[in-house]
N, C-alpha and C positions, 0 to 999 in steps of 0.2 A: 877827635873824631870830627870836629866841627869842620875841617879842613875838607873833609869828602863830600859834604854837603854844600860846599861853596860851589857856585856857576864858575866855567870856564870855557869860554864861546859858547855861551849860552846854554850848557848842558852840565850836570854835576859832574865833580871829580871822579866820584865813583864810577859811573858810567864809562869815562875815558880809560880807566884803570880797568874795567872788566872787559873792554874791549881790547885793550893791548894784552891782557892775559890770555884772552881768547885766540888772537891772532898768533901769539908766541908758542902758544900749547899746541894749536893745531900744525904750525910749522915744525915744531919738533916731533910731533905725531908722525907728521908725513916724511921728514927727512931721517928721523931716528928710527922709526919703526918700520914703516911701509917700505923704504928704499935703502936698506941695508946694503944690499947686493947692487955690484954694478953691472946692470945687464939693460937690454934693449925690452922697452914695455910694448905690450900688443896692444891691438885697438879694442880689444873687451875690456881689458884691465884698465885702460887710458879712460874709456866711455864709463866704466864704474866709477873711478876716482873724481871725473868731471862731475856725473849725476850727486857723489857725496857732497862734493864742496859747494855747487850749486844748491842743495838742498841746505846746507847750512846757511848759506848767504839768505837765502829765502825766508829760512827761520828767523835769522837776525833781524831780516827787514821787517818781518811780522812783530818781533819784539820792540822794534822801534817805533 
């Protein structure tokens, strides 16, 4: 467990792993759950998804 506390590029390894899990999880959610059907996305749905991902990015920025 000492490995998780070690610094890599000036940041603890646990932080990098958390970031990677978050990115992989959101990608899987987006591609696996939200976009199962091959169809054209409307403007309203596109704006809602954009707002969702911008909100996630802002929350992550506040956390950092």
